[in-house]
N, C-alpha and C positions, 0 to 999 in steps of 0.2 A: 536877214535873207532878202536878196535884192527883188525889186517888182519890175516888172515890164508890162507896159499896155500895149498890146498889139494893134490897137486903134491909134496908139500915138504916132505923130508924124517923126520922121527921123530928123537928128539935127543937121545932117548933111549928107549929101550922097556925092562920092567921087567917083570917077571913071578913067579907066586908061584902056584902050580899044574895047574889047568886048566885056572886060572885067569890072565889075562894080564892087565898091566898098560903100555900105551904108554904114553911118555912125549913129549910133543910138544915146541918148543919155538917159541914165537910169537913176532911181535913189535907192541907197542902202541906209542901214544905223549908223553908218559911218558918214554918210552924206552923199551927194551925187558924184555919179562918176561915168565914163564914156565906155561902150562898147561898140565892136565892130563885126558886122557880117560882111561875109564876101560872097558874090554870086555871077553866076555867066548864064546869060539869056540864050536859050536855045528854042527850037521849033520841034514839038513833038511830033508823031507820025500822024496826028489829025491835023497837022498845021497850026496848032495852038501854041503861044509862046509861053515858056516855062523858064523858071530860073533854077539854074542848075547849082549846086554846090560842090562838085569835082572838077578837077581841072587837069587837062592834059599838059603835055610836054610844051606845046605850042603855046598856053596860058600862062605859064609859069613866070616869064619875063614881065609881064603886064600886071599879074598878081602881086610880084614883088614890088614894082612901080606904085600899085596903087595902095599897098600897105605900107610903103615909106611915106607916101602923101597923107595918109590917115593918122600915122604916128606924128607927123608934124601938126597937122590941124588939130588933133587932141592937145596936143603939148601946147600949142598957142591958146587955146582956148581955156585949158586948165590953169594956165597961170593967170587968167583974168579974175579968176576967183579969190 
């Protein structure tokens, strides 16, 4: 089973427009691996910043771009092991 410590810092964070890809290094019985979360910041009704995980039509190109960047980053760093 994979473990993830929520207080752990991300390996890196990539951005494209308003879309953010956060790459986490995790450890399982088979060894370390990377996982990626995607988010989009927005202000809620009270004016507080939040991170959403749903994406509208206008977000999709940036989401695809940052996903490709995340794949390239993970590939480059996984080869160093």
